[in-house]
N, C-alpha and C positions, 0 to 999 in steps of 0.2 A: 885279704877275704880275695877267693877268685872271682871273676866274673865271666858275665857273656856282655861281649863288645862287639856292637854292630857298627863298622866302617863304612861307611856309606858316599855315594857322590854318583854324578853321569859317566858314561864312559869319558876313557882320555883322561880323568884324576887322579891314575895311579893309585888306583886297588890293589893290582895285583903286586905291581910291582912295592908296593908297602907292605903285603901280607909277604912276599919273599923276603925284605929285611926282618920283618919280624923273623922270622924262621932263622934268616940265618945268624941275626944276633944270639936267639937264643942256644940256636946248636954252638955259637963259639962259645956258648958259657956251658959247654956240659949238657945241656936238655937235649930231651928229645921229644919230638910232637909225633903225632898222625894229622896231615894234610889231604883233607876232603876236599873233590871240586866234581863240576858236572858239565860237562857241555863246552870245556874249554875249547878257546881255537885253534890251541897247538896238537888237541884229537884225545881223545881216551884215557886218563890215567895221566895227565899233566896239568900244571900250573904254570903258566907263560904272562910273560909280561911284554907290554908292546915295543920294548925297550929291548926284546931278545934274551931275557933270561928265561929258562924254564927248569923246574925240577920234576920228579915223579909225585903222584898225587894217589890218593884214594877216590877210584871213580865211583861215585854215588849213583843208584838205580832206584828206579820205583820199587817203594815198598825195601827199601832196605832201611833196617835198624839202624843206626848211629850211637843212642847209648848203647846196644846189646853191642854192636862191634869192638869198640872200647872194652866192653867188659871181655871178651871174649880172648882180644890181644892181652889185656892185661894177666887173665887166670891162665893163659900159657906162658906167662914169664917176659911177657914183651912189656915194653916201657914206656910210658907216655905222660908227660910230666904238661903239656895243653896239646890244644887242638885247632887245626887253625880251618874255615871253613870259604873256600872261594866261590865264586858264582853262588851266592848264597840267595839270588832274587829265584832261581831254578827248585831251591829244596821246596819241597812240601809243607803246610803250615806242623804236622805232626813232625815231622823231622826238627824242625825247630825247637819243639818242645822236648824231641829226645837232647839235643844241643843243651838245652836247660839243665835238665835234669842232669848229663854231664857232667856238670858247674855245679850245682848242688849236692848231687848224692857221690862224684869221685872224685871233688873237689878241684877239679882242674879248670885253668883259664881255659874259655873257648873266644876264637876272633874269628868274627864271618864277614866277609868281604861282599859287596851287591851293590849292586844298582837298584834304585827303591821303587821307578816306575817305569810301564814300559812305553813304546812308543806311542801308545794311543792316551798316553798320560795317567794312566791307569795304576794302581798299586798291584803290583806281582806279589802273590798271594805270601811267598815264602818271606817276601820284604816285611810286609804288611807284619806278620805273627813275632817279625824279630823287634819292630817297634813297639810292639804290645812286651815283649817279653826282656828285652835286655837289658842290663843294668846301666850300660851308656853306650848313647849311639853318638858315634863321631861323624861330622862331617868334612870329608878332606879337603884340607884348606891348599889344592894345589888345582887351580882354578881352570877347568875345561873353556873353552872360548868357540863359539859362533863364530861362523864366515866375516860377521859385519866387525868382529873384533870384542863385541858385550860377552856378558860372562852367561855359556852355557849352561840352561835349565833344563834342558829339554833332551831326549831320548826320541830322534825320527830312524823309519824304518824309510829307505829308500830303495825303487828298482828303476836300474839306468837311470840316476840320479833325481829324478822325482818320488816325493815324500809320497806314502802311503798310509791309511789309515785302516787299514780293514786286512784282515789275516787274523792265522796263530800268533797265539803271545808270544810262543817261543819256537825262535826260527835262529840258527845260528849263522850267522854271519861276520862282517868285519867291517871297518872302516873306511870304506876302500869303494867310491860310487861305479866306477867301468865296471865291478861285478853283479849278477842277476839280481841279488841281493845284499844290500849294503847298509851301514850305520853312520848317523852322521848327528853332531850334537849340535843344540840350536837354541839360542835364548828364546820365552817363552814369545815375544813378539812374532818371530818370525817361522816359530812353529806353530800357532797361531794360523797363521797365513799361508804356510806349508810351501813357504821360499826355502830353498836348502840352496847349496855355492852352485851348485850345475844351474837351476832354475833362476836367480841371481843373475847368473852372466848369460843367460839368453836374456832377460828382461835389459839387462843393459844394451843388448845389441839389437832392440826392436826402435822403431822408429817411433811407435805412443806406447811407450810406458804409462803413465798418466792419463784419465780421461780428458779431451781439449772441449770446453764448453762454447757452446756456438756463443760466434759473434754478435 
């Protein structure tokens, strides 16, 4: 039976790499797929991995009907045996509904990849709808690590290496603290304390890391 599968995890856990691997494995068996993406770091209409792999994709715009896109593609003689949706957290809830309809009405497998929560630890609307509708939710097993070595469970947005908790939910950046807007994965403890790798290094250099009780 065709399925809607949601592969989720933090940044750096290999979501886009797995999406590219699924595409490679199926195309090598003679299957044809449609790849959707939105706001990929490599630019419009691209699906890319931090390992340097990249392929062309269909850029999803606001208001785009993914079900109608596939129906039009098939009605014009195109072929689609499955669909991949990367950066699925950026899709609108109604677009997730459309992907579910692709599975139910067109009989195609749909593989969606995305992070579950934003830099404020709030669910992305697209990810929330995927959790509600997916036949399966797969948490990726490649564990991203916090700077302290613990398992990373939260995504943090940084400006100049310092964690911020306010701003628009979607701001495209990368895992690069030297950039104006960057992203970093943290364990829950250090996300709660707003302690990034950069601020941890600064604290290590400070002579008064912990409060000293009076004598």
